[in-house]
N, C-alpha and C positions, 0 to 999 in steps of 0.2 A: 610497545607490543600490543597490537589490536587482535581481539578474538571475535568470532562470529556473534552477531546478535540473533538469538533464537527466542521463541515466544511460547508461553504457556497456553495462551488462549487460541486454540486451534480453529475456532469459528470466527476469527477476526476478519476484517475487510481484506487483509493481505492474503488470506488462505483461500486457495482454489479447492483444496481438500484438506482432510485432517493431517496429512503428512506432506503437503506441498504449499509453499507460500512464495510470493514474488521475489523475496530477497535471497532465495536459494541460488539463483544464478550469480548474484553478487558474492555470496559467501563462498561458493564452491569454484568460481571461475574468475570473476573480475577482480575481487580483492587479492587473491593469491597472485594474479597477473601483475597488479600494481606493485605488490611487494617485490616481485622479481625485478621489476623495472626501477626499483628504488623510490617508488612513489606511494607507499602505504599511507593511508589517510586515517587519522584518529577520528573515531566515531562518537566520542563523548562518554561512552560507558563500555563495560566489558573489556577494559584495557589496563595496562600498567605503564606509567610514564616516569622517566627519570627527572627528578626535580631540577637538576642542573640545566636540563634542556629548556624547561619553562623559564627559569631565571635568566638564561642566556638571551632569550628573545624579548625580555621585558614583561613576561607574564602571558596568561591566556588572553586572547583577543575577545574579551567579554562584551565589547561594544558592537560586535558584528552579529547579524541575524544567524549566520552559520559559523559560530565561534570555533567549532572543531575544524572545519575546512580551512578557515583562514589561519588558525594556529598551526595546522599541519604544514601549510605552505611555508610559513615563516621558519619553522625549525628545520625543515628539509633544506631550505635555501641557506640556512646558517651552517649546514654541514652535518646535522644530526641525522641519525638513521631511524627509519621506521620499518617494522616487520609485521606481517599478518600471520598469526598462528592459527591454523584451521580447527583446533580442538574447541568444542563448545563447552564453555565453563560457566556461562551466565544465561539465564532465561528471564526475559522481561514480559511486559504486556504490550502487544501491538495495538494500534488504534482500533477500537472495537466497533465503530460505526463510520458511515460515509462522511459525515461532517468533520469528525476529528481527523480522518485520513486526509481529506482535502486540505484542512488547515495545516497539518504537518507538512505535506508535500508542497503546499504553497510557500511556506516559510523556507523550505530547502531551496526551491527554485529561485525565489527572490534573492536569497543570500548568495547562492553560487553564481547566478548571472551578474549580480551587482559586483561581485569580487573581480570580474573581468575588467571593470572600470576603475579599479584601485591599484595602488602600488604593489599590492599582494597578488596581482593577477599572475597566473602561471606563464602568461606570455611575456610579462615584463620583469618579474622578480629575478634578480641576479642571484647566481649561485646554484641554479638548477640546471641539470643536464637535459638533453633532448628527450630521452626516454621518460625522465621525471615529469617534464612539461606535458608530454602526451598523456601520462597516467593521471595527472592532476586536472587536465582539461576534460577528461572523460565525463565526470559528473555534470559539469556545465553543459556539455554537448547533449546529454540526456534531457536536460531541461529545456532545450529548444526544439525537441522533436515535434512539438505541437504544430510548429509552423510548417513542417514537411507534410504532416497529415492534412492540415488545412489547405495547403497548395494542391495536394492530390485530389481532395474532394472538390475544390473549385474547378480544376481541369475537367473532372468527370461530369459535373453538373453543367458546365459551360458547353462541353461537347454534346451532351444529351439534348440540351435546349436549342442549340444553334445548328447542329448537324455538321459542324466544322471539326475535322479530325485534328488532334494535337500534333500529329506527325503526317507529313505528306510522303508516304512511302508505300510501296507495293507489299502485299502480304508475304511473298516469298523472301524479299529482302529483310522485312521486319523479323520474320522467323529466324533467318540466318544470323542476324545481328543480336536480336533480343533474347532468343532462345538460349544460346550458350551462356549469356550473362545471367539469366535466371537460374539455370542449372548450377553453374559454377558458384554463383553467389549463395545459393541455398546450401550447397555442399560445404563451402568455406564457413558459413555461419554455423552449420551443424558441428563441424570439426572444432572450430574455435570455441564454441560454447560447451564442448564435451557432451553434446546431446541434451544439455539442460534447457536450451532456449526453445520455446514453442511459439512459432510465429503468430498464431492466433491470439495467444495470451499477451504478447508484446503489443500487437495492434490495439487490443481492447484496453490495455493499460494506458497507452498513449491517448486514446479517445477519451478515457476517463479524466486524464490530466490536461486535456486540450485547453480548456478555458483558463485554468489557473496558470499554465505555462505562458500563454499569451499575455495574461495580466502581469505576470512576473517580469516579462521582458519590458513592458511599458513602464512598470514601476522602477526598474533599473535605469531606464533611459531618463526618467524624471528625477533620478537621484534619491529615490526612497531608501533611507538607511536606517531601518528599524533595528532596535536592539533585540537580542535573543529573548524569547518568551517560551517556557516549556509548554507543551501541548498535553492536555489530559489524554488518558488512554481508554477511558470507559465512557459509555453514553448509549443512548437509545437510537434505534433506527425505526422510523414509522413508515417508511416506504411510500408508495403512491405519489401524490402530488409534491411532497417534500423533495423527492428525487428530481422531478421535473424542474423544480425551482433551483436546486443546487447545480444541476447540469443543464441549464437552460440553453447555452450555446450549442451543446451537442444535440439537444432536443430540436432546436431550430434547424440545424444543419440536416438532421435526420428527416424532418418534414420536407425541407426543400428537395432533398435527394429523392424521397418518395414521389413527390409531385413530378419531378423531372423524369423519373422512370415510367410513371403512369402515362404521361403525355407522349413520351417516345414510343412506348409499346402501342398506344392507341394509334399513333401516326403510322407505325409499321403495319398495323392491321387494316386501317381504313384510309391511309394517306392524308390524314389531317390531325392536328392543327400545326405541325412544325415543318420546317424545311426537311426535305427528304434525306434519309440516311439508309444506305443499303450495304449488303455484303459483310465483309469482315469487320468493317468499321462499326456497323450496327451491333454485331455479335460481341465484339470486344468492349464497346461502350456499355452495353447493358450488362454484360458479365462483370465488369469492374464495378459498376454501380450496385449490382446485387451483392457482390462480395463485401463492399463497405457497408451497405445497408444491413446485412446479416450481422456484422460485427457491432455496428452501432446499436441495433435493437438488442443484441446480446448483452451489451453493457447496461442499457436502460432497463431491460427486462429483469436482470438479476437484482438490481437495486430497487426497482419498483416493488418486486415481490418480497424483498428481504424485510423481516420483522425482527428487531433486536429489542426486547422489552426490558431486559435487565440493565439498570443504570450502572451497576458495579459487576465486574467479572468475578465469578465464583471459582475457586480452586477445588479440584476434585480431591477428596480425602476419604478415609475409612476410619472413623473414630467411634468408640463406644460412648453412649450418652443415655440419660434418663429424661423422658418427657412425661411430666406428671407422675413420676415414679415407675413408668413402664420402660423396660430396656429397649433402646432403639439404636440404629446405626446412622451416623451423620455421613452423608455422601458428598456434599460440597459445602464450602464455607467461605465467608468473608467477615470483615469486622462489622458488617451491617446485617447479616443474616445467615441462614443455613437451610439446607434441605436434608431431611432425615426420613428413613424408612421405618415404619412401625406396623404392628398388627391391629392398630386401632384407627378407625376412620374419624377424621375431624372435619370441621366446616370452616371456610374462610371467615375470619373475624374472631375465631376462638383464640383465647390467650393461654399459652402453655408455659409451665415452669420447666425450664430446660437446664440440665447440668451436663456439660460436655467435658469429657476427660481428654486432655491433649498434653503432649510433651512440651516443656519449656525449652529455653535455649540450650540447656545442659542435658536435655533428655529426661528430666525428672517429670513425673505426672503432675498435672495441675488441673484442678476442676474450675471451669468457667461457668458461673451461675448467672442466669438471666431469665427474664420473662420475654416471651416471643409471641408475636401476633401472626396467626396463620394467614397466608396470602393465597396459597394454591394447594389443591389436593388431587393427586393422580393415582388411581388404582392400577394394580397389575391385571393381567387378563382374567385371572380367577377371582379377583377382588378379595384376596387373602392378605395382601400387603398394600400399603398406601405410601406414596412418596409425598411428603408434606414440605412445602416451602414456607418459611417463617422469617419475619423481620424482627431483629433484636430490639429491645429497649436499649437506651444508651448504656454501654458497658463502662465499668470502672476503668481507671487508667491502667491498672495492673492486668486486668483481663483483656483489655484491648491490645496491650503490648504482647501478651501471650499469643493471641489469635494472629496478629500480624507476623510475629516471628515464626 
């Protein structure tokens, strides 16, 4: 039985807002659909597994990069049943910066595409029904969307630079054939996704994952069979040139598309330097190019501007504490530090004797005592309260355990 993976850190890479993240479509539509089709996939956590099912297939496939995906295929093929239960019972930490997000998704893509070349492939594995095969192929299908985006961009750029239309068809015929397909396709997508799928978000996610999906395909063809390695969930985002380096293929394609659009617009105005393009072909080519450029710049712009300075995600709390004997309230906490609100102003570098009262695993109060170095001080509008961020000195084993629990 698999339950949804939800996340405490609402400012993660996955979140487009505090109450919306990219896995909601999966949790609310795709995973329940797989369950109905008899193809529920174990996701490694937030689940309950019958031990006899694991023993029956010879154990968890720990040698695979995506051990959960491969294990799911094996026990479904062996006749065991999987169910997705939509109630949120577990909250974890989503990848907190771009580098960790790309590392995680790269591992998923490599593992799922590589599975198609093994005996565990949903296409080859015996014992699966047609609906189960379709449900189990869906994750691997997601991991090759990069090729579709790359092909579309290549067609647009080629058409802009050469003036050759990808289709030799009159505008009326194109509208009669293409228009209903667009309308019906959009309506079907909206209905099948229960209104959860936003096309702009899907395109931008695909552009973000473009480079790693292409790399994952080549890795699978080379026979790259890496073992599973867990991905850290916390880290810093410095933005700027770091993003350009991490998304260099998307950056290169964006520059090429910009150049193609500038040259084509210049040619439309002054008749130089490209082969002539007129009428509906010109309008459609420039329109498609601007649409993709807007989405590509949207991806790069968000990450270039993003600054994530905390190396460790802090959990929001409201706990009483004493800082140098003054009563304060702790507002967020990790095993590495805390932020507290007090009526006394401090300066970065000050050392504070901190006593935080928090419940232990049984709900009994426990005082965690430590010295903490002030890292940041932010006043309120009237400068009567100050939010102070401080890093702990190493905690005792007992105190660290209390904080973590």
